[in-house]
KEKE-3310 file (N, C-alpha, C; in steps of 0.2 Angstrom, whole numbers, plus 5000, padded with zeros to 4 digits):
npx = (5004:5009:5021:5014:5006:5016:5023:5013:5014:5025:5038:5052:5057:5049:5036:5020:5010:4996:4991:4988:4981:4990:4993:4991:4992:4992:4980:4980:4969:4970:4960:4960:4957:4946:4941:4939:4928:4921:4917:4909:4898:4892:4888:4876:4877:4886:4884:4891:4904:4897:4893:4904:4908:4906:4917:4927:4943:4947:4960:4975:4981:4996:5004:5009:4992:4991:4993:5006:5014:5008:5008:5022:5024:5017:5023:5036:5034:5038:5038:5035:5046:5057:5057:5057:5048:5039:5028:5016:5021:5038:5055:5069:5084:5096:5094:5087:5074:5056:5047:5034:5028:5020:5021:5033:5045:5054:5064:5073:5089:5094:5084:5084:5089:5080:5070:5073:5075:5074:5061:5047:5043:5055:5062:5054:5056:5069:5067:5062:5049:5036:5029:5016:5010:4994:4988:4983:4987:4994:5002:5012:5026:5029:5040:5037:5030:5041:5049:5041:5036:5047:5054:5043:5033:5024:5008:4996:4979:4965:4951:4941:4935:4943:4955:4953:4951:4964:4971:4966:4972:4986:4987:4984:4995:5005:5009:5014:5010:4998:4994:4980:4977:4966:4961:4950:4940:4946:4950:4937:4932:4940:4937:4922:4918:4916:4904:4896:4884:4890:4902:4896:4891:4903:4908:4898:4901:4914:4912:4904:4914:4924:4916:4915:4929:4932:4925:4930:4943:4953:4952:4962:4968:4970:4961:4962:4957:4961:4964:4973:4970:4957:4944:4939:4927:4928:4921:4922:4920:4927:4940:4956:4966:4984:5000:4999:5002:5004:5010:5022:5034:5051:5057:5053:5043:5041:5028:5024:5020:5003:4985:4979:4990:5002:5018:5032:5044:5060:5065:5068:5077:5090:5103:5110:5110:5114:5105:5104:5106:5095:5085:5071:5071:5076:5063:5053:5048:5041:5031:5023:5018:5011:5001:4993:4988:4975:4969:4977:4989:5006:5020:5037:5048:5055:5047:5037:5044:5048:5035:5032:5025:5032:5045:5062:5074:5085:5099:5099:5085:5079:5082:5073:5061:5049:5053:5043:5028:5011:4996:4979:4967:4954:4940:4946:4954:4971:4978:4990:4990:4995:4993:4980:4973:4976:4975:4973:4963:4951:4948:4937:4935:4947:4962:4976:4978:4976:4963:4951:4943:4951:4962:4958:4957:4951:4953:4950:4944:4941:4940:4934:4925:4918)
npy = (4994:5007:5009:5011:5023:5032:5032:5037:5050:5054:5049:5042:5026:5017:5004:5006:4997:4996:5004:5018:5035:5050:5062:5077:5077:5064:5055:5043:5033:5023:5012:5004:4987:4986:4975:4967:4958:4961:4974:4973:4966:4975:4986:4993:5002:5011:5022:5031:5024:5013:5018:5018:5005:4996:4996:4992:4984:4968:4964:4957:4956:4954:4940:4937:4942:4956:4972:4978:4970:4972:4987:4989:4982:4989:5001:4998:4990:4977:4959:4952:4943:4949:4963:4961:4963:4953:4948:4950:4947:4945:4939:4949:4948:4953:4955:4943:4944:4942:4952:4965:4971:4982:4990:4987:4990:4998:4990:4988:4993:5000:5007:5012:5002:4991:4989:4979:4985:5001:5013:5017:5030:5036:5035:5042:5055:5057:5060:5072:5073:5077:5069:5065:5058:5056:5053:5046:5056:5050:5040:5046:5047:5034:5020:5011:5019:5027:5018:5012:5023:5031:5044:5051:5065:5066:5069:5073:5070:5069:5066:5058:5067:5078:5074:5072:5085:5090:5082:5089:5101:5098:5094:5107:5114:5109:5096:5081:5067:5060:5050:5045:5038:5027:5020:5017:5007:4995:4994:4995:4983:4973:4974:4973:4966:4963:4962:4969:4981:4993:4993:4995:5008:5015:5013:5020:5033:5034:5033:5044:5054:5051:5054:5068:5071:5067:5076:5089:5090:5097:5097:5085:5079:5063:5051:5037:5021:5009:4994:4986:4973:4961:4956:4944:4937:4929:4918:4914:4900:4895:4896:4888:4880:4877:4869:4860:4853:4839:4835:4830:4838:4842:4854:4871:4880:4896:4907:4916:4928:4929:4925:4920:4916:4908:4910:4899:4899:4892:4897:4911:4927:4924:4932:4935:4922:4908:4902:4888:4886:4891:4883:4871:4859:4842:4830:4840:4847:4838:4834:4845:4846:4833:4835:4845:4843:4842:4854:4864:4872:4868:4875:4879:4894:4893:4886:4895:4905:4897:4895:4907:4916:4923:4934:4933:4929:4937:4932:4938:4943:4930:4925:4932:4926:4913:4896:4887:4890:4892:4890:4892:4881:4883:4893:4897:4903:4902:4899:4900:4887:4888:4900:4905:4916:4927:4943:4944:4935:4941:4947:4950:4952:4946:4944:4940:4927:4916:4916:4920:4930:4937:4940:4946:4962:4979:4989:5005:5018:5034:5047:5063:5068:5078)
npz = (5000:5005:4996:4984:4987:4990:4977:4969:4973:4967:4972:4967:4960:4968:4967:4960:4963:4965:4956:4958:4956:4951:4963:4973:4986:4998:5009:5021:5029:5043:5050:5065:5067:5058:5050:5033:5033:5045:5042:5031:5036:5044:5037:5038:5048:5044:5033:5025:5022:5016:5004:4997:4996:4986:4977:4984:4987:4992:5003:5010:5026:5036:5044:5061:5063:5069:5077:5079:5070:5058:5057:5056:5044:5035:5035:5030:5019:5019:5023:5040:5044:5038:5042:5056:5067:5074:5081:5095:5108:5109:5108:5115:5109:5114:5128:5132:5136:5135:5127:5125:5111:5109:5120:5127:5121:5127:5132:5123:5118:5107:5097:5084:5077:5077:5068:5053:5041:5032:5035:5024:5025:5028:5016:5008:5014:5011:4997:4998:5002:5014:5028:5039:5054:5061:5077:5092:5107:5117:5111:5105:5110:5111:5110:5100:5091:5087:5081:5070:5063:5059:5051:5049:5054:5070:5076:5089:5094:5104:5102:5088:5079:5081:5077:5063:5059:5062:5052:5040:5042:5042:5029:5023:5027:5019:5020:5012:5013:5024:5037:5045:5061:5068:5082:5090:5087:5088:5101:5107:5102:5109:5122:5122:5111:5093:5088:5097:5103:5107:5099:5086:5088:5089:5077:5069:5073:5068:5054:5051:5054:5044:5033:5034:5033:5020:5013:5016:5011:4999:4980:4971:4982:4987:4996:5005:5013:5025:5035:5049:5053:5055:5066:5078:5087:5102:5113:5131:5132:5121:5125:5126:5136:5136:5138:5149:5165:5165:5154:5152:5149:5146:5149:5155:5147:5140:5136:5122:5109:5104:5109:5098:5091:5096:5102:5106:5118:5124:5136:5147:5149:5146:5139:5122:5116:5106:5091:5092:5106:5111:5108:5111:5124:5124:5120:5118:5108:5099:5108:5109:5096:5096:5106:5102:5090:5085:5088:5083:5071:5072:5070:5063:5064:5052:5044:5041:5034:5023:5017:5013:5021:5031:5027:5021:5034:5044:5055:5067:5068:5067:5080:5088:5087:5092:5096:5092:5083:5086:5080:5080:5073:5073:5079:5091:5106:5113:5128:5141:5152:5165:5170:5175:5179:5170:5163:5149:5146:5148:5136:5123:5109:5097:5088:5077:5072:5057:5051:5039:5044:5052:5044:5031:5024:5021:5006:5001:4991:4996:4991:4988:4974:4969)
capx = (5000:5013:5024:5009:5004:5022:5024:5008:5016:5031:5044:5055:5059:5044:5031:5013:5006:4989:4989:4985:4982:4994:4990:4995:4994:4988:4978:4978:4965:4970:4956:4963:4953:4941:4942:4934:4921:4918:4914:4904:4892:4890:4887:4870:4879:4891:4881:4897:4908:4893:4892:4910:4910:4906:4923:4932:4947:4949:4967:4977:4986:5002:5004:5003:4987:4991:4994:5013:5017:5005:5011:5029:5024:5014:5029:5042:5033:5041:5035:5038:5052:5062:5057:5058:5042:5036:5022:5014:5026:5043:5061:5074:5090:5101:5093:5084:5068:5051:5044:5027:5030:5016:5024:5039:5051:5059:5069:5078:5094:5095:5078:5085:5091:5075:5068:5078:5075:5072:5054:5046:5043:5062:5064:5051:5059:5075:5065:5059:5042:5034:5024:5013:5005:4990:4985:4982:4993:4998:5006:5017:5032:5030:5045:5034:5030:5048:5051:5037:5035:5053:5054:5037:5031:5018:5004:4991:4973:4961:4945:4941:4934:4949:4960:4951:4953:4971:4973:4965:4977:4992:4987:4984:5002:5009:5011:5012:5007:4996:4991:4976:4976:4959:4962:4944:4936:4949:4949:4931:4931:4944:4933:4915:4916:4915:4897:4892:4881:4895:4906:4893:4890:4909:4908:4894:4905:4920:4909:4903:4920:4927:4912:4918:4936:4932:4921:4934:4949:4953:4953:4969:4970:4967:4960:4961:4955:4962:4965:4978:4968:4950:4943:4935:4924:4930:4918:4926:4919:4932:4947:4959:4973:4989:5005:4997:5008:5005:5012:5029:5039:5057:5058:5048:5042:5038:5023:5024:5015:4996:4981:4978:4996:5007:5025:5034:5051:5062:5067:5069:5082:5097:5105:5114:5110:5113:5098:5104:5106:5088:5080:5067:5075:5073:5057:5047:5045:5037:5025:5018:5014:5006:4996:4989:4987:4968:4967:4981:4995:5012:5026:5043:5049:5058:5041:5034:5048:5047:5028:5031:5021:5037:5050:5069:5075:5092:5100:5096:5078:5077:5083:5068:5055:5048:5055:5037:5022:5005:4990:4972:4964:4947:4939:4948:4960:4975:4981:4995:4986:4998:4991:4972:4970:4979:4971:4971:4957:4945:4947:4932:4938:4954:4966:4983:4978:4976:4957:4949:4940:4957:4967:4955:4956:4948:4957:4944:4946:4936:4941:4928:4927:4913)
capy = (5000:5013:5011:5014:5030:5037:5032:5042:5057:5056:5046:5037:5019:5013:5002:5008:4990:4997:5009:5024:5041:5055:5066:5082:5074:5057:5054:5036:5032:5016:5010:4998:4982:4986:4969:4967:4955:4965:4980:4970:4964:4981:4992:4997:5007:5015:5024:5033:5018:5008:5021:5016:4998:4992:4996:4990:4978:4964:4963:4953:4958:4949:4935:4937:4948:4960:4979:4979:4967:4976:4993:4988:4980:4995:5006:4996:4986:4970:4954:4952:4940:4954:4969:4959:4964:4946:4947:4954:4946:4941:4940:4953:4944:4957:4954:4937:4945:4942:4959:4967:4976:4989:4995:4984:4991:5001:4985:4988:4998:5004:5007:5013:4995:4986:4987:4976:4989:5008:5014:5021:5037:5039:5035:5048:5061:5058:5063:5079:5073:5078:5064:5066:5053:5059:5048:5048:5059:5045:5036:5050:5046:5027:5017:5008:5025:5029:5013:5011:5030:5035:5048:5055:5069:5063:5074:5069:5073:5064:5064:5056:5073:5083:5071:5074:5092:5090:5080:5094:5106:5096:5095:5114:5116:5107:5089:5077:5061:5060:5044:5045:5032:5027:5014:5016:5001:4989:4995:4993:4975:4969:4975:4971:4962:4966:4962:4973:4988:4998:4993:4998:5015:5018:5013:5026:5039:5035:5034:5051:5058:5050:5058:5075:5072:5067:5082:5095:5091:5100:5092:5083:5075:5057:5048:5029:5018:5002:4992:4982:4966:4960:4954:4938:4937:4922:4917:4910:4893:4893:4896:4882:4880:4873:4868:4856:4850:4832:4833:4827:4842:4842:4861:4875:4884:4903:4908:4923:4929:4931:4919:4917:4914:4908:4908:4895:4900:4887:4900:4919:4930:4922:4936:4933:4915:4906:4899:4881:4886:4893:4877:4868:4854:4835:4829:4844:4850:4833:4834:4851:4843:4828:4837:4851:4841:4843:4861:4870:4870:4869:4876:4883:4900:4891:4884:4901:4908:4893:4895:4914:4919:4927:4935:4930:4932:4937:4928:4942:4942:4923:4925:4935:4921:4907:4890:4885:4895:4888:4894:4889:4879:4884:4900:4897:4907:4898:4902:4896:4884:4889:4907:4905:4923:4932:4948:4943:4930:4945:4950:4947:4952:4943:4943:4937:4921:4915:4915:4926:4936:4941:4942:4950:4970:4983:4995:5008:5025:5039:5054:5067:5070:5084)
capz = (5000:5005:4990:4979:4989:4989:4970:4966:4975:4963:4974:4962:4962:4971:4963:4961:4962:4966:4951:4961:4952:4953:4968:4976:4993:5000:5016:5022:5035:5045:5056:5068:5068:5054:5045:5028:5034:5050:5039:5026:5040:5048:5033:5040:5053:5041:5026:5020:5019:5012:4997:4993:4997:4980:4973:4989:4986:4998:5003:5016:5031:5037:5050:5065:5061:5075:5076:5078:5064:5052:5056:5053:5037:5031:5035:5027:5013:5020:5028:5047:5044:5036:5046:5062:5072:5073:5085:5100:5113:5106:5112:5113:5110:5118:5135:5133:5139:5131:5127:5122:5105:5109:5126:5130:5117:5131:5134:5117:5119:5101:5093:5077:5073:5079:5061:5049:5035:5033:5033:5017:5026:5028:5009:5005:5016:5007:4991:4999:5004:5021:5030:5046:5057:5066:5081:5099:5110:5121:5107:5102:5113:5112:5106:5093:5086:5085:5076:5063:5060:5058:5045:5048:5060:5073:5080:5093:5096:5107:5099:5081:5075:5081:5072:5056:5058:5061:5045:5035:5044:5040:5021:5021:5028:5014:5020:5006:5015:5031:5039:5051:5064:5072:5086:5095:5086:5090:5108:5109:5101:5114:5128:5122:5105:5087:5087:5102:5101:5108:5093:5081:5089:5088:5069:5066:5074:5063:5048:5051:5054:5038:5028:5035:5031:5013:5010:5018:5008:4992:4975:4970:4987:4987:5002:5005:5019:5026:5042:5050:5054:5057:5073:5079:5094:5105:5120:5136:5131:5116:5127:5127:5140:5134:5143:5155:5169:5164:5147:5153:5146:5150:5151:5157:5141:5141:5131:5119:5104:5106:5110:5091:5087:5102:5101:5112:5119:5129:5142:5146:5153:5144:5133:5117:5115:5099:5089:5095:5113:5113:5106:5116:5126:5123:5115:5119:5101:5097:5112:5107:5090:5098:5111:5099:5083:5083:5089:5080:5067:5076:5064:5065:5060:5046:5040:5039:5029:5017:5015:5010:5026:5033:5022:5023:5041:5046:5061:5072:5068:5069:5087:5091:5086:5096:5093:5088:5082:5087:5077:5081:5067:5073:5082:5098:5109:5117:5134:5146:5157:5171:5172:5174:5180:5166:5161:5142:5146:5148:5130:5119:5102:5096:5082:5077:5068:5050:5048:5034:5047:5055:5039:5026:5026:5015:5003:4999:4989:4999:4988:4986:4967:4968)
cpx = (5004:5017:5020:5007:5010:5024:5019:5010:5023:5038:5046:5057:5055:5038:5024:5009:4999:4986:4985:4986:4987:4990:4994:4996:4989:4986:4976:4975:4966:4966:4957:4957:4947:4942:4937:4927:4918:4914:4908:4898:4889:4889:4881:4871:4884:4889:4887:4901:4904:4893:4898:4912:4910:4912:4929:4936:4948:4956:4968:4982:4992:5000:5010:4999:4986:4994:5002:5016:5014:5007:5018:5029:5022:5020:5035:5041:5036:5037:5038:5044:5058:5062:5058:5053:5038:5030:5021:5019:5032:5050:5066:5081:5095:5100:5090:5077:5062:5047:5038:5029:5026:5019:5030:5045:5056:5065:5075:5082:5094:5089:5079:5087:5086:5072:5074:5079:5072:5064:5053:5045:5050:5064:5060:5054:5065:5074:5062:5052:5041:5028:5022:5009:5001:4986:4983:4988:4997:5003:5012:5025:5034:5036:5043:5033:5036:5051:5048:5036:5041:5053:5048:5036:5025:5015:4998:4985:4969:4955:4945:4940:4940:4954:4959:4952:4960:4974:4972:4970:4984:4993:4988:4991:5007:5012:5009:5008:5005:4992:4987:4975:4970:4959:4955:4941:4939:4949:4943:4929:4935:4940:4926:4913:4915:4908:4893:4889:4886:4900:4903:4892:4897:4910:4904:4898:4911:4918:4908:4909:4924:4923:4915:4925:4936:4930:4925:4940:4948:4954:4960:4972:4967:4967:4958:4960:4958:4962:4971:4977:4960:4950:4938:4933:4925:4927:4923:4925:4924:4939:4950:4966:4978:4995:5003:5003:5009:5007:5019:5034:5045:5059:5052:5046:5039:5034:5023:5019:5008:4991:4979:4984:5002:5014:5029:5042:5053:5063:5067:5074:5089:5099:5110:5115:5110:5107:5098:5103:5098:5083:5077:5071:5072:5068:5051:5044:5040:5030:5020:5014:5009:5000:4991:4987:4980:4966:4971:4986:5001:5018:5032:5044:5051:5052:5038:5038:5047:5040:5027:5027:5026:5042:5057:5071:5083:5093:5098:5089:5076:5078:5078:5062:5055:5051:5049:5032:5016:4999:4984:4969:4956:4946:4940:4954:4964:4978:4986:4991:4989:4997:4984:4969:4973:4974:4968:4965:4951:4944:4941:4934:4945:4956:4973:4983:4977:4969:4955:4946:4945:4961:4964:4954:4954:4954:4951:4946:4940:4936:4934:4929:4922:4917)
cpy = (5006:5014:5014:5021:5034:5037:5037:5049:5059:5053:5041:5031:5015:5011:5004:5002:4991:5002:5015:5030:5046:5060:5071:5081:5068:5057:5047:5035:5024:5015:5004:4993:4982:4981:4970:4964:4958:4971:4978:4968:4969:4987:4996:5002:5012:5017:5027:5028:5013:5011:5019:5009:4994:4991:4994:4984:4974:4962:4959:4957:4953:4945:4936:4943:4952:4967:4980:4977:4971:4983:4993:4986:4985:5000:5005:4993:4979:4966:4954:4949:4944:4960:4967:4960:4958:4944:4951:4954:4942:4942:4945:4950:4947:4955:4947:4938:4944:4948:4960:4972:4982:4993:4993:4986:4995:4997:4985:4994:5003:5003:5008:5007:4990:4984:4984:4980:4996:5008:5018:5028:5040:5040:5041:5055:5062:5061:5070:5079:5073:5073:5066:5060:5057:5054:5051:5051:5055:5041:5040:5049:5038:5025:5014:5014:5027:5024:5013:5018:5034:5038:5052:5059:5066:5069:5071:5073:5067:5061:5063:5063:5078:5080:5072:5081:5093:5088:5085:5100:5104:5096:5102:5117:5113:5100:5085:5070:5062:5054:5046:5039:5032:5020:5012:5009:4995:4989:4992:4985:4971:4969:4972:4967:4966:4966:4965:4979:4994:4999:4997:5005:5018:5018:5019:5032:5040:5036:5041:5056:5057:5054:5066:5076:5072:5074:5089:5095:5093:5095:5091:5079:5069:5054:5041:5027:5011:5000:4988:4975:4967:4958:4948:4938:4930:4922:4913:4902:4890:4894:4889:4883:4875:4873:4865:4853:4843:4830:4830:4831:4842:4849:4864:4881:4891:4904:4915:4923:4932:4925:4916:4916:4914:4907:4905:4896:4895:4891:4908:4921:4928:4926:4933:4926:4914:4903:4892:4881:4888:4888:4874:4861:4847:4834:4834:4846:4844:4833:4840:4849:4838:4830:4841:4849:4843:4850:4866:4867:4872:4869:4879:4890:4899:4889:4890:4905:4904:4893:4902:4918:4925:4928:4932:4933:4932:4933:4932:4942:4935:4922:4928:4930:4916:4901:4886:4890:4891:4892:4890:4887:4881:4891:4899:4902:4902:4902:4897:4894:4885:4896:4908:4912:4929:4937:4947:4939:4934:4948:4946:4946:4950:4944:4941:4930:4921:4915:4921:4932:4940:4944:4947:4958:4973:4988:4999:5016:5029:5046:5057:5070:5076:5090)
cpz = (5000:4999:4985:4981:4988:4981:4967:4968:4971:4966:4969:4964:4966:4967:4965:4959:4962:4960:4953:4957:4955:4958:4970:4983:4994:5007:5016:5029:5037:5051:5059:5069:5064:5048:5039:5030:5040:5047:5035:5030:5044:5044:5035:5045:5050:5034:5022:5017:5015:5005:4993:4993:4991:4976:4978:4987:4992:4997:5009:5020:5032:5043:5054:5063:5067:5073:5074:5072:5058:5051:5053:5046:5032:5030:5031:5020:5013:5024:5035:5047:5042:5040:5054:5068:5071:5077:5091:5106:5110:5110:5110:5114:5114:5126:5137:5135:5133:5132:5123:5117:5106:5114:5128:5126:5121:5133:5129:5118:5113:5096:5086:5073:5074:5072:5057:5043:5036:5032:5027:5019:5026:5020:5006:5007:5012:5000:4992:5001:5012:5023:5037:5048:5062:5070:5088:5103:5114:5117:5104:5104:5114:5108:5100:5088:5083:5080:5069:5060:5059:5051:5044:5055:5063:5077:5083:5094:5099:5104:5091:5077:5075:5077:5065:5055:5058:5055:5040:5036:5041:5032:5019:5022:5024:5015:5014:5007:5022:5032:5046:5054:5069:5076:5090:5093:5088:5098:5111:5108:5106:5120:5128:5116:5099:5085:5092:5099:5102:5102:5087:5082:5088:5080:5066:5067:5069:5056:5047:5050:5047:5032:5028:5032:5023:5010:5011:5014:5001:4986:4974:4976:4987:4994:5001:5012:5019:5033:5043:5051:5055:5064:5073:5086:5097:5112:5124:5135:5125:5118:5128:5131:5137:5139:5149:5159:5168:5157:5147:5149:5150:5153:5154:5152:5143:5135:5129:5114:5107:5106:5103:5087:5092:5099:5107:5112:5125:5136:5141:5151:5152:5138:5128:5116:5107:5097:5092:5102:5115:5111:5112:5117:5124:5118:5115:5113:5099:5101:5111:5100:5091:5101:5107:5092:5081:5083:5085:5076:5072:5071:5067:5062:5053:5041:5037:5034:5022:5014:5012:5015:5029:5028:5025:5029:5041:5053:5067:5073:5070:5077:5091:5092:5091:5092:5089:5088:5082:5085:5077:5074:5067:5077:5089:5100:5114:5122:5138:5152:5164:5174:5171:5175:5176:5163:5154:5141:5146:5141:5126:5112:5102:5089:5083:5073:5060:5047:5043:5038:5050:5049:5033:5028:5020:5012:4999:4997:4992:4996:4986:4979:4965:4968)
residu = (MET:LEU:PRO:SER:CYS:TYR:ALA:SER:LEU:GLY:VAL:GLU:GLY:LEU:PRO:ASN:ALA:LEU:GLY:LEU:PRO:VAL:ALA:SER:ALA:VAL:VAL:LEU:VAL:LEU:VAL:ASP:GLY:LEU:GLY:TYR:LEU:ASN:LEU:ALA:GLU:SER:LEU:GLY:HIS:ALA:PRO:PHE:LEU:ARG:SER:HIS:PHE:GLY:SER:THR:VAL:ARG:MET:SER:THR:VAL:PHE:PRO:SER:THR:THR:ALA:CYS:ALA:LEU:ALA:SER:LEU:ALA:THR:GLY:GLU:LEU:PRO:GLY:THR:HIS:GLY:VAL:LEU:GLY:TYR:ARG:ILE:LYS:ASN:PRO:ALA:THR:GLY:ASN:ILE:ILE:ASN:GLN:LEU:SER:GLY:LEU:ILE:ASP:VAL:GLU:ASN:LEU:THR:ASP:TRP:LEU:GLY:VAL:PRO:THR:LEU:HIS:GLU:ARG:ALA:GLN:ASP:SER:GLY:LYS:ARG:SER:THR:ILE:VAL:GLY:LEU:PRO:ARG:PHE:GLU:LYS:SER:PRO:LEU:THR:GLN:VAL:VAL:HIS:ALA:GLY:ALA:ARG:TYR:VAL:GLY:GLU:SER:ALA:VAL:ALA:ALA:ARG:VAL:GLU:ARG:VAL:CYS:GLY:GLU:VAL:ALA:LEU:GLY:ALA:ASP:PHE:VAL:MET:LEU:TYR:VAL:PRO:GLU:LEU:ASP:GLN:THR:ALA:HIS:ALA:GLN:GLY:VAL:THR:SER:MET:THR:TRP:LEU:ALA:VAL:LEU:GLU:GLU:VAL:ASP:GLY:ALA:LEU:ARG:ALA:LEU:ALA:SER:ALA:LEU:PRO:ARG:GLY:VAL:GLU:VAL:TYR:LEU:THR:ALA:ASP:HIS:GLY:VAL:LEU:ASP:VAL:PRO:ALA:SER:ARG:HIS:ILE:ASP:VAL:VAL:ALA:HIS:ASP:TRP:GLY:LEU:THR:GLY:ASN:PRO:ILE:ILE:GLY:GLY:GLU:PRO:ARG:GLY:LEU:GLN:ILE:PHE:ALA:ASP:GLU:GLY:HIS:PRO:GLN:GLN:THR:ILE:GLY:ASP:ALA:ALA:LEU:PRO:GLY:ASP:ASP:ARG:GLY:LEU:TRP:HIS:GLU:ARG:LEU:ALA:GLU:GLN:ALA:TRP:VAL:VAL:SER:PRO:GLU:ASP:LEU:VAL:ALA:ALA:GLY:VAL:TRP:GLY:PRO:MET:SER:THR:GLU:VAL:ARG:ARG:ARG:ALA:GLY:GLU:LEU:ILE:VAL:VAL:PRO:LYS:HIS:ASP:ASP:ALA:LEU:TYR:ASP:GLY:ARG:THR:PRO:ASP:ALA:ASP:ALA:ARG:ASN:MET:VAL:GLY:GLN:HIS:GLY:GLY:LEU:SER:GLU:ARG:GLU:MET:LEU:ILE:PRO:TRP:MET:ARG:LEU:THR:ASN:GLU:SER)
# end
């Protein structure tokens, strides 16, 4: 998506795979959690988006279908195996700690090296283009923002309507590319579900704000909408505890990733391990395959690279990944059976897996041509 946006603005050497028209400026709206199927089933609450839905392109996000991975892939145009943001909770090889990508990057000493490749914002900046990210104020100083939005200016506004006004202001001030980030739908889905009346009410608010945005921007400014992932509601009855004490595991594995895409680490807190030293002990790998054969696919990082799901991985990036990746085959959420009181079990809306509901995202042109 982003290479096409910047190519339409005249940045040389980037492919315009989406065939976007030449623009004086581009506004990209990223609505967190607004999957293609989630939107298609809720169009009665989004009349503005419904009016554009007929020309919407169904596209795919990356795996794991979670925000940190998707934002890094959007920013770089690369798959997670290449840029190195491999999931919600992965390992920092320098410390051996399992860290949360959304808030735990404070554990990383040199953030400028965390991404395996430069961002496309940096490339556009080198070509003289000005990029701005408009999001919530509390994200401005976060390490993840520093990583995935390198090369762009960040400005924060709390309300959706205020963010829309700021986007228009940034375009008026000469910004070439502006990304509007809307996290409210995803936050509501986690708390109450993507089928809740509260989620639909937030969708109505977002729909109205996007109508106002499209009508306020001058001719020549192209407006597009997409998402980072979709959302699947998972009731407590579909929670599956893994890592039972009676499995006969040799080691004491650490569970990372997310409930829809676990990553299994042999241990934590051992810095600068080689890939061999970080491997699961004894026959533990086989036990994971055996115990979860009916509920999940159990694969290795190398399997994901071979399948084209993750891009080519450097040794440094490979050391961040779990020894095994566990992906539910059905609409289940997988949890560490040793932590029955984990806060994550309270989430209704889930994502991170490979289902169509999580992976399919919209690409929609919202430009006002009147």
